[in-house]
VEXRORO-642966 format. One record per residue (C-alpha): x, y, z; residue number from 0. Coordinates in nm, 4 decimals, padded with zeros to 6 digits. Layout:
BEGIN
{{X; Y; Z}; NUM};
...
***
This chain:
BEGIN
{{00.0000; 00.0000; 00.0000}; 0};
{{00.1023; 00.3627; -00.0449}; 1};
{{00.1388; 00.5310; 00.2936}; 2};
{{00.2221; 00.8879; 00.3914}; 3};
{{00.3394; 00.9612; 00.7453}; 4};
{{00.2872; 01.3262; 00.8424}; 5};
{{00.5449; 01.4005; 01.1099}; 6};
{{00.8905; 01.2422; 01.1238}; 7};
{{00.9471; 01.2610; 01.4969}; 8};
{{00.9757; 00.9588; 01.7231}; 9};
{{00.6380; 00.7985; 01.6503}; 10};
{{00.6182; 00.8960; 01.2843}; 11};
{{00.9700; 00.7854; 01.1992}; 12};
{{00.9566; 00.4515; 01.3795}; 13};
{{00.6091; 00.3735; 01.2441}; 14};
{{00.6944; 00.4786; 00.8893}; 15};
{{01.0154; 00.2769; 00.8815}; 16};
{{00.8451; -00.0340; 01.0198}; 17};
{{00.5599; -00.0070; 00.7672}; 18};
{{00.8216; 00.0147; 00.4932}; 19};
{{00.9931; -00.2913; 00.6351}; 20};
{{00.6591; -00.4724; 00.6039}; 21};
{{00.6750; -00.4038; 00.2302}; 22};
{{00.4557; -00.0941; 00.2003}; 23};
{{00.5693; 00.2141; 00.0070}; 24};
{{00.6143; 00.4866; 00.2687}; 25};
{{00.6863; 00.8578; 00.2445}; 26};
{{00.7729; 01.0351; 00.5701}; 27};
{{00.6887; 01.4057; 00.5609}; 28};
{{00.8045; 01.6833; 00.7901}; 29};
{{00.8089; 02.0632; 00.7730}; 30};
{{01.1530; 02.0720; 00.9331}; 31};
{{01.3769; 02.0982; 00.6279}; 32};
{{01.6964; 02.0292; 00.8223}; 33};
{{01.5486; 01.7105; 00.9679}; 34};
{{01.4404; 01.5833; 00.6261}; 35};
{{01.7773; 01.6675; 00.4718}; 36};
{{01.9507; 01.4806; 00.7532}; 37};
{{01.7268; 01.1768; 00.7031}; 38};
{{01.7957; 01.1842; 00.3320}; 39};
{{02.1670; 01.1682; 00.4185}; 40};
{{02.1011; 00.8710; 00.6448}; 41};
{{02.1390; 01.0675; 00.9692}; 42};
{{01.8843; 00.9678; 01.2350}; 43};
{{01.7652; 01.2554; 01.4601}; 44};
{{01.6800; 01.0304; 01.7559}; 45};
{{01.8545; 00.7437; 01.9308}; 46};
{{01.6582; 00.4203; 01.9019}; 47};
{{01.8445; 00.0882; 01.8879}; 48};
{{01.8350; -00.0640; 01.5386}; 49};
{{01.6546; 00.2266; 01.3738}; 50};
{{01.9501; 00.3521; 01.1693}; 51};
{{02.0017; 00.0144; 01.0020}; 52};
{{01.6306; -00.0278; 00.9334}; 53};
{{01.6158; 00.3162; 00.7696}; 54};
{{01.9186; 00.2401; 00.5536}; 55};
{{01.7823; -00.0987; 00.4443}; 56};
{{01.4426; 00.0347; 00.3392}; 57};
{{01.5746; 00.3465; 00.1672}; 58};
{{01.8095; 00.1217; -00.0299}; 59};
{{01.5159; -00.1067; -00.1196}; 60};
{{01.3201; 00.1926; -00.2504}; 61};
{{01.0302; 00.1509; -00.0072}; 62};
{{01.1094; 00.4514; 00.2145}; 63};
{{01.1691; 00.8168; 00.1332}; 64};
{{01.1642; 01.1537; 00.3082}; 65};
{{01.0233; 01.4842; 00.1865}; 66};
{{00.8804; 01.8213; 00.2859}; 67};
{{00.6302; 01.8041; -00.0032}; 68};
{{00.2916; 01.7235; 00.1502}; 69};
{{00.0921; 01.7770; -00.1686}; 70};
{{00.2586; 01.5142; -00.3853}; 71};
{{00.2782; 01.2478; -00.1167}; 72};
{{-00.0809; 01.2829; 00.0090}; 73};
{{-00.2317; 01.2868; -00.3398}; 74};
{{-00.0770; 00.9481; -00.4209}; 75};
{{-00.1482; 00.7722; -00.0908}; 76};
{{-00.4069; 00.5150; 00.0124}; 77};
{{-00.3507; 00.5896; 00.3810}; 78};
{{-00.2249; 00.9092; 00.5471}; 79};
{{-00.1107; 00.8925; 00.9080}; 80};
{{-00.0983; 01.1990; 01.1329}; 81};
{{00.1948; 01.1515; 01.3706}; 82};
{{00.2704; 01.5045; 01.4859}; 83};
{{00.3392; 01.6188; 01.8406}; 84};
{{00.0691; 01.6804; 02.1006}; 85};
{{00.2638; 01.8437; 02.3854}; 86};
{{00.0996; 01.9737; 02.6999}; 87};
{{-00.0485; 02.3144; 02.6274}; 88};
{{00.1214; 02.5895; 02.8171}; 89};
{{-00.0993; 02.7292; 03.0893}; 90};
{{-00.3683; 02.4647; 03.1341}; 91};
{{-00.2131; 02.1206; 03.0745}; 92};
{{-00.4502; 02.0182; 02.7964}; 93};
{{-00.3003; 01.8444; 02.4931}; 94};
{{-00.2001; 02.0995; 02.2293}; 95};
{{-00.3806; 01.9843; 01.9144}; 96};
{{-00.2737; 02.2710; 01.6914}; 97};
{{-00.0313; 02.0525; 01.4955}; 98};
{{-00.2949; 01.7827; 01.4458}; 99};
{{-00.5496; 02.0347; 01.3221}; 100};
{{-00.2969; 02.1947; 01.0878}; 101};
{{-00.2058; 01.8553; 00.9442}; 102};
{{-00.5746; 01.7737; 00.8903}; 103};
{{-00.6263; 02.0957; 00.6929}; 104};
{{-00.3209; 02.0356; 00.4787}; 105};
{{-00.4183; 01.6749; 00.4057}; 106};
{{-00.7712; 01.7846; 00.3117}; 107};
{{-00.6347; 02.0331; 00.0592}; 108};
{{-00.4423; 01.7680; -00.1325}; 109};
{{-00.6276; 01.4380; -00.0855}; 110};
{{-00.7519; 01.2621; -00.4002}; 111};
{{-00.9791; 00.9606; -00.4263}; 112};
{{-01.0880; 00.7504; -00.1304}; 113};
{{-00.8267; 00.7910; 00.1419}; 114};
{{-00.8072; 00.6721; 00.5003}; 115};
{{-00.6743; 00.9419; 00.7350}; 116};
{{-00.5347; 00.7906; 01.0528}; 117};
{{-00.4565; 00.9722; 01.3759}; 118};
{{-00.1450; 00.8050; 01.5184}; 119};
{{-00.0670; 01.0949; 01.7545}; 120};
{{-00.1877; 01.0602; 02.1124}; 121};
{{-00.5021; 01.2729; 02.1277}; 122};
{{-00.7948; 01.3315; 02.3661}; 123};
{{-01.1365; 01.1775; 02.3158}; 124};
{{-01.3255; 01.3500; 02.0374}; 125};
{{-01.0213; 01.4576; 01.8367}; 126};
{{-01.1185; 01.2291; 01.5498}; 127};
{{-01.4534; 01.4064; 01.5307}; 128};
{{-01.2759; 01.7415; 01.5069}; 129};
{{-01.0330; 01.6126; 01.2429}; 130};
{{-01.3297; 01.4941; 01.0378}; 131};
{{-01.5020; 01.8315; 01.0746}; 132};
{{-01.1876; 02.0135; 00.9636}; 133};
{{-01.1417; 01.7889; 00.6596}; 134};
{{-01.5054; 01.8247; 00.5517}; 135};
{{-01.4957; 02.2000; 00.6033}; 136};
{{-01.1688; 02.2399; 00.4121}; 137};
{{-01.2632; 02.0099; 00.1245}; 138};
{{-01.6356; 01.9436; 00.0926}; 139};
{{-01.5757; 01.6865; -00.1799}; 140};
{{-01.3144; 01.4823; 00.0063}; 141};
{{-01.3855; 01.1068; 00.0104}; 142};
{{-01.2202; 01.0046; 00.3350}; 143};
{{-01.2576; 00.7868; 00.6414}; 144};
{{-01.1082; 00.9123; 00.9682}; 145};
{{-00.9506; 00.6462; 01.1898}; 146};
{{-00.7849; 00.6368; 01.5316}; 147};
{{-00.4817; 00.4056; 01.5610}; 148};
{{-00.2851; 00.4910; 01.8753}; 149};
{{00.0763; 00.3839; 01.9206}; 150};
{{00.2054; 00.1791; 02.2134}; 151};
{{00.5798; 00.2107; 02.1617}; 152};
{{00.8341; 00.2042; 02.4414}; 153};
{{01.1374; 00.4189; 02.3789}; 154};
{{01.4393; 00.1923; 02.3560}; 155};
{{01.2279; -00.1015; 02.2366}; 156};
{{01.0068; 00.0680; 01.9770}; 157};
{{01.0907; -00.1508; 01.6769}; 158};
{{01.0246; -00.4702; 01.8709}; 159};
{{00.6997; -00.3224; 02.0052}; 160};
{{00.5836; -00.2258; 01.6564}; 161};
{{00.6634; -00.5615; 01.5003}; 162};
{{00.5466; -00.7782; 01.7907}; 163};
{{00.2681; -00.5759; 01.9536}; 164};
{{00.0426; -00.6918; 02.2348}; 165};
{{-00.2488; -00.5505; 02.0363}; 166};
{{-00.3290; -00.3135; 01.7512}; 167};
{{-00.6166; -00.0798; 01.8351}; 168};
{{-00.8133; 00.0625; 01.5432}; 169};
{{-01.1049; 00.2963; 01.6043}; 170};
{{-01.3381; 00.3703; 01.3146}; 171};
{{-01.6887; 00.4915; 01.2409}; 172};
{{-01.6716; 00.4209; 00.8660}; 173};
{{-01.6684; 00.0507; 00.7825}; 174};
{{-01.4856; 00.1138; 00.4551}; 175};
{{-01.1717; 00.1738; 00.6581}; 176};
{{-01.1760; -00.1730; 00.8150}; 177};
{{-01.0475; -00.3526; 00.5063}; 178};
{{-00.7825; -00.0866; 00.4435}; 179};
{{-00.6446; -00.0961; 00.7970}; 180};
{{-00.6529; -00.4754; 00.7961}; 181};
{{-00.4345; -00.4702; 00.4849}; 182};
{{-00.1971; -00.2161; 00.6412}; 183};
{{-00.1304; -00.4524; 00.9313}; 184};
{{-00.1634; -00.7785; 00.7375}; 185};
{{00.2123; -00.8587; 00.7705}; 186};
{{00.1630; -00.8944; 01.1464}; 187};
{{-00.0798; -01.1834; 01.1040}; 188};
{{00.2154; -01.4220; 01.1216}; 189};
{{00.2854; -01.2927; 01.4713}; 190};
{{-00.0824; -01.3348; 01.5603}; 191};
{{-00.1041; -00.9759; 01.6785}; 192};
{{-00.4684; -00.9124; 01.7667}; 193};
{{-00.6487; -00.6338; 01.5810}; 194};
{{-00.8981; -00.4729; 01.8157}; 195};
{{-01.1584; -00.2767; 01.6215}; 196};
{{-01.3557; -00.0260; 01.8261}; 197};
{{-01.5359; 00.3011; 01.7832}; 198};
{{-01.3101; 00.6004; 01.7261}; 199};
{{-01.3714; 00.7577; 02.0667}; 200};
{{-01.3107; 00.4278; 02.2444}; 201};
{{-00.9776; 00.3891; 02.0665}; 202};
{{-00.8705; 00.7391; 02.1698}; 203};
{{-00.9523; 00.6665; 02.5326}; 204};
{{-00.7732; 00.3285; 02.5316}; 205};
{{-00.4404; 00.5005; 02.4712}; 206};
{{-00.4799; 00.7448; 02.7579}; 207};
{{-00.6188; 00.4803; 02.9924}; 208};
{{-00.3254; 00.2458; 02.9228}; 209};
{{-00.0596; 00.5077; 02.9916}; 210};
{{-00.2396; 00.6407; 03.2977}; 211};
{{-00.2707; 00.2917; 03.4461}; 212};
{{00.1000; 00.2191; 03.3974}; 213};
{{00.1946; 00.5556; 03.5461}; 214};
{{-00.0304; 00.4803; 03.8416}; 215};
{{00.1369; 00.1401; 03.8862}; 216};
{{00.4825; 00.3015; 03.8963}; 217};
{{00.3619; 00.5603; 04.1459}; 218};
{{00.2056; 00.2924; 04.3638}; 219};
{{00.5285; 00.0953; 04.4014}; 220};
{{00.7210; 00.4163; 04.4669}; 221};
{{00.4896; 00.4929; 04.7581}; 222};
{{00.5317; 00.1349; 04.8811}; 223};
{{00.9086; 00.1899; 04.8649}; 224};
{{00.8754; 00.4894; 05.0971}; 225};
{{00.6703; 00.2802; 05.3384}; 226};
{{00.9226; -00.0031; 05.3205}; 227};
{{01.1955; 00.2339; 05.4322}; 228};
{{00.9899; 00.3358; 05.7349}; 229};
{{00.8965; -00.0177; 05.8465}; 230};
{{01.2162; -00.2018; 05.7536}; 231};
{{01.0778; -00.4013; 05.4600}; 232};
{{01.2253; -00.4626; 05.1146}; 233};
{{01.0335; -00.3118; 04.8232}; 234};
{{01.1945; -00.5462; 04.5704}; 235};
{{01.0581; -00.8454; 04.7570}; 236};
{{00.7216; -00.6723; 04.7907}; 237};
{{00.7235; -00.6162; 04.4135}; 238};
{{00.8086; -00.9798; 04.3511}; 239};
{{00.5484; -01.0987; 04.5975}; 240};
{{00.2626; -00.9032; 04.4437}; 241};
{{00.3870; -00.9321; 04.0860}; 242};
{{00.3583; -01.3104; 04.0934}; 243};
{{-00.0160; -01.2591; 04.1221}; 244};
{{-00.1411; -01.2940; 03.7637}; 245};
{{-00.4012; -01.0256; 03.8270}; 246};
{{-00.1245; -00.7733; 03.9008}; 247};
{{00.1796; -00.8792; 03.6986}; 248};
{{00.5430; -00.7895; 03.7540}; 249};
{{00.5940; -00.5152; 03.4963}; 250};
{{00.6165; -00.1497; 03.6020}; 251};
{{00.6673; -00.2467; 03.9657}; 252};
{{01.0278; -00.1263; 03.9957}; 253};
{{01.0743; 00.1496; 04.2512}; 254};
{{01.2733; 00.4506; 04.1400}; 255};
{{01.2861; 00.8288; 04.1177}; 256};
{{00.9555; 00.8675; 03.9313}; 257};
{{00.8402; 00.8414; 03.5727}; 258};
{{00.9303; 01.0827; 03.2929}; 259};
{{00.9530; 01.0784; 02.9151}; 260};
{{00.7400; 01.1928; 02.6277}; 261};
{{00.4219; 01.0038; 02.7178}; 262};
{{00.3335; 00.9442; 03.0813}; 263};
{{00.3673; 01.3020; 03.2126}; 264};
{{00.1685; 01.4692; 02.9346}; 265};
{{-00.0845; 01.1877; 02.8869}; 266};
{{-00.1784; 01.1590; 03.2552}; 267};
{{-00.2208; 01.5356; 03.2724}; 268};
{{-00.4232; 01.5479; 02.9500}; 269};
{{-00.6514; 01.2664; 03.0679}; 270};
{{-00.7132; 01.4458; 03.3965}; 271};
{{-00.7989; 01.7686; 03.2115}; 272};
{{-01.0294; 01.5893; 02.9676}; 273};
{{-01.2081; 01.4160; 03.2530}; 274};
{{-01.2601; 01.7499; 03.4266}; 275};
{{-01.4080; 01.8956; 03.1086}; 276};
{{-01.6609; 01.6132; 03.0980}; 277};
{{-01.7402; 01.6550; 03.4699}; 278};
{{-01.6052; 01.3059; 03.5432}; 279};
{{-01.2810; 01.3694; 03.7343}; 280};
{{-01.0239; 01.0900; 03.7607}; 281};
{{-00.8985; 01.1460; 04.1133}; 282};
{{-00.6543; 00.8540; 04.1081}; 283};
{{-00.4776; 00.9980; 03.8063}; 284};
{{-00.4772; 01.3516; 03.9428}; 285};
{{-00.3114; 01.2181; 04.2591}; 286};
{{-00.0654; 01.0127; 04.0530}; 287};
{{00.0473; 01.3265; 03.8695}; 288};
{{00.0965; 01.5167; 04.1943}; 289};
{{00.2865; 01.2367; 04.3693}; 290};
{{00.5192; 01.1851; 04.0755}; 291};
{{00.5976; 01.5549; 04.0419}; 292};
{{00.6843; 01.5788; 04.4111}; 293};
{{00.8888; 01.2587; 04.4114}; 294};
{{01.1598; 01.3882; 04.1794}; 295};
{{01.2710; 01.6671; 04.4115}; 296};
{{01.2266; 01.4287; 04.7050}; 297};
{{01.4946; 01.2106; 04.5453}; 298};
{{01.7245; 01.5104; 04.5460}; 299};
{{01.6594; 01.5519; 04.9171}; 300};
{{01.7316; 01.1808; 04.9622}; 301};
{{02.0774; 01.2365; 04.8152}; 302};
{{02.1319; 01.5319; 05.0502}; 303};
{{02.0321; 01.3202; 05.3490}; 304};
{{02.2676; 01.0395; 05.2407}; 305};
{{02.5500; 01.2962; 05.2429}; 306};
{{02.4800; 01.4105; 05.5956}; 307};
{{02.2282; 01.6862; 05.5315}; 308};
{{02.4622; 01.9637; 05.4164}; 309};
{{02.6018; 01.9554; 05.0630}; 310};
{{02.7053; 02.3181; 05.0185}; 311};
{{03.0353; 02.3186; 04.8335}; 312};
{{03.0197; 01.9443; 04.7701}; 313};
{{03.0775; 01.7834; 04.4308}; 314};
{{02.8261; 01.5235; 04.3141}; 315};
{{02.8487; 01.2914; 04.0123}; 316};
{{02.5216; 01.1909; 03.8451}; 317};
{{02.5166; 00.8824; 03.6246}; 318};
{{02.2243; 00.8699; 03.3817}; 319};
{{02.0450; 01.1812; 03.2617}; 320};
{{01.7762; 01.0482; 03.0251}; 321};
{{01.4414; 00.9426; 03.1674}; 322};
{{01.5185; 00.5763; 03.0894}; 323};
{{01.8018; 00.3770; 02.9289}; 324};
{{01.8383; 00.3146; 02.5534}; 325};
{{01.7099; 00.6579; 02.4562}; 326};
{{01.8439; 01.0109; 02.4311}; 327};
{{01.5108; 01.1574; 02.5476}; 328};
{{01.5368; 01.4129; 02.8271}; 329};
{{01.1689; 01.5094; 02.8414}; 330};
{{01.0558; 01.5246; 03.2055}; 331};
{{01.3552; 01.3177; 03.3126}; 332};
{{01.3819; 01.2824; 03.6924}; 333};
{{01.7470; 01.3866; 03.6573}; 334};
{{01.6394; 01.7425; 03.5783}; 335};
{{01.4597; 01.7991; 03.9096}; 336};
{{01.7143; 01.5993; 04.1102}; 337};
{{02.0060; 01.8026; 03.9777}; 338};
{{01.8194; 02.1288; 04.0334}; 339};
{{01.7528; 02.0287; 04.3947}; 340};
{{02.1203; 01.9505; 04.4495}; 341};
{{02.2248; 02.2806; 04.2940}; 342};
{{01.9723; 02.4713; 04.5046}; 343};
{{02.1377; 02.3186; 04.8116}; 344};
{{02.4790; 02.4476; 04.7029}; 345};
{{02.6367; 02.1459; 04.5322}; 346};
{{02.8205; 02.1342; 04.2015}; 347};
{{02.7210; 01.8546; 03.9648}; 348};
{{02.9002; 01.6583; 03.6958}; 349};
{{02.6861; 01.4359; 03.4756}; 350};
{{02.7399; 01.1493; 03.2377}; 351};
{{02.4960; 00.9686; 03.0092}; 352};
{{02.5827; 00.7268; 02.7256}; 353};
{{02.3438; 00.8915; 02.4763}; 354};
{{02.1662; 01.1886; 02.6301}; 355};
{{02.4279; 01.4542; 02.7007}; 356};
{{02.3660; 01.6596; 02.3882}; 357};
{{01.9961; 01.6860; 02.4718}; 358};
{{02.0752; 01.7358; 02.8408}; 359};
{{02.2714; 02.0485; 02.7570}; 360};
{{01.9494; 02.2009; 02.6237}; 361};
{{01.7572; 02.1570; 02.9503}; 362};
{{02.0062; 02.1405; 03.2406}; 363};
{{02.2110; 02.4476; 03.3234}; 364};
{{02.5404; 02.4896; 03.5060}; 365};
{{02.6659; 02.1341; 03.5239}; 366};
{{02.9830; 01.9783; 03.3860}; 367};
{{02.9734; 01.6796; 03.1516}; 368};
{{03.2192; 01.3918; 03.1669}; 369};
{{03.3338; 01.1431; 02.9044}; 370};
{{03.2530; 00.8379; 03.1152}; 371};
{{03.1373; 00.7301; 03.4607}; 372};
{{03.4844; 00.7369; 03.6127}; 373};
{{03.5643; 01.0827; 03.4825}; 374};
{{03.2341; 01.2033; 03.6312}; 375};
{{03.3245; 01.0493; 03.9673}; 376};
{{03.6685; 01.2121; 03.9888}; 377};
{{03.6960; 01.4178; 04.3123}; 378};
{{03.3231; 01.3659; 04.3810}; 379};
{{03.1820; 01.3579; 04.7321}; 380};
{{02.9037; 01.1247; 04.6160}; 381};
{{02.7966; 00.9224; 04.3142}; 382};
{{02.4254; 00.9077; 04.2240}; 383};
{{02.2760; 00.6569; 03.9804}; 384};
{{01.9601; 00.8056; 03.8283}; 385};
{{01.9143; 00.6009; 03.5071}; 386};
{{01.9848; 00.2273; 03.4895}; 387};
{{02.1981; 00.2072; 03.1754}; 388};
{{02.3693; -00.1314; 03.1358}; 389};
{{02.7053; 00.0477; 03.1538}; 390};
{{02.6346; 00.1248; 03.5193}; 391};
{{02.5474; -00.2320; 03.6246}; 392};
{{02.9062; -00.3532; 03.6646}; 393};
{{03.1021; -00.0511; 03.7836}; 394};
{{03.4584; -00.0990; 03.9104}; 395};
{{03.4202; 00.0175; 04.2702}; 396};
{{03.7883; -00.0111; 04.3528}; 397};
{{03.8574; 00.2295; 04.0680}; 398};
{{03.5732; 00.4569; 04.1749}; 399};
{{03.6982; 00.4695; 04.5320}; 400};
{{04.0454; 00.5606; 04.4115}; 401};
{{03.9220; 00.8675; 04.2225}; 402};
{{03.6402; 00.9882; 04.4497}; 403};
{{03.6848; 01.2280; 04.7384}; 404};
{{03.4355; 01.0287; 04.9498}; 405};
{{03.3002; 00.6764; 04.8867}; 406};
{{02.9273; 00.7501; 04.8884}; 407};
{{02.6848; 00.5806; 04.6461}; 408};
{{02.3165; 00.6708; 04.6161}; 409};
{{02.1485; 00.4110; 04.3938}; 410};
{{01.8060; 00.5399; 04.2877}; 411};
{{01.7435; 00.2332; 04.0683}; 412};
{{01.8397; -00.0455; 04.3121}; 413};
{{02.0969; -00.1865; 04.0718}; 414};
{{02.3279; -00.3047; 04.3511}; 415};
{{02.3042; -00.4728; 04.6922}; 416};
{{02.4169; -00.3255; 05.0187}; 417};
{{02.6500; -00.6126; 05.1031}; 418};
{{02.8404; -00.6038; 04.7746}; 419};
{{02.8898; -00.2278; 04.7946}; 420};
{{02.9799; -00.2239; 05.1644}; 421};
{{03.2726; -00.4613; 05.1087}; 422};
{{03.4293; -00.1944; 04.8887}; 423};
{{03.4094; 00.0540; 05.1755}; 424};
{{03.1224; 00.2592; 05.0324}; 425};
{{02.8328; 00.4179; 05.2150}; 426};
{{02.5287; 00.2915; 05.0225}; 427};
{{02.1741; 00.4250; 04.9972}; 428};
{{01.9015; 00.2691; 04.7813}; 429};
{{01.5236; 00.2886; 04.7365}; 430};
{{01.2824; 00.1065; 04.9665}; 431};
{{01.5302; -00.1348; 05.1239}; 432};
{{01.6829; -00.1614; 05.4720}; 433};
{{02.0424; -00.0392; 05.4796}; 434};
{{02.1731; -00.3863; 05.5713}; 435};
{{01.9578; -00.5786; 05.3246}; 436};
{{02.1401; -00.8182; 05.0940}; 437};
{{01.8463; -00.9437; 04.8895}; 438};
{{01.8594; -00.9291; 04.5127}; 439};
***
């Protein structure tokens, strides 16, 4: 099939490349000329494992191309996906749909013949109705079907998620689109990926409900971690104990400094705002948002406490700046608030991240950047692990101790055990575990 992907950011690029790898002819469109020129040169604007090779393979095969020309690509397509950003709107927290609406108008101006227009961007309930209104208003003769097809991609594992999804949700009110969308995803039949057809509004809500539930699950175990510290229990064993219950499951039950990234923060907030608009508030989600926001600075205070309560003039090394490993995404990363808290208390900070330092420089002020973990730790009064990159799972503690001013480790991801760190002469602080606990 001939597919146009409007928006070549994270979702649009990964989705477009994977559709091309299925055998479809895909054109990725973006208004950012520099981004398109870079993609045409084979330069990938985001870090996602395996994406660069997949782009190169499909460009070479002639199934994938990049352009700023919306008119030509839309006119020749069977399916046009809208995969533009929907950031939180400044001032009120609602999803900013201006890019979606602009894309809908531009598609309507150039569409020819029966075309399925698919909203891949994460959007509030009722957005599909508005997209349809805009298209009809812009082009009264347009023969289109408007579909919702939310993405469920994890940064760092997006290609695997796209090719082996738990489910594919397709929301439609025009039955003509069913056969088209079935053909779009036909290559996944071999993987027995279930296609869930729903109404358009139901599909839009599924995306928000899924992300909100996962965010709530993370926040729950973080609160349990705080309680574990007060009562002398081990949050990792609590997680294992409840996660073995099939009704609960083990995923997203890892205590840490709070969630961040491009999805959970904005989607939980947008769902809460939408629910308020419909006079059906989601109190659990509102509380989840508040707890998570407060937790990030609380982790900064945890570091201060681990260093004796006064860090003025101290040097602190922070390992991991991105919101999760295997990405260069700094959006709402816990590291931002943690570092700010440490700076507010008078400390100087040196950071290191395997992939995120270029983006970190855009959002974190007045810190130094090191070339590796050991360079970051040089002359530091404490070492803080914020993001659980694999590179930090087997650190050489003898080497660290030799270069640090004081052997203090604050492990906000529970990568290590107290007993293995203590034998190296380090003071060790983790999340939700007794200080003498040696459990895995």
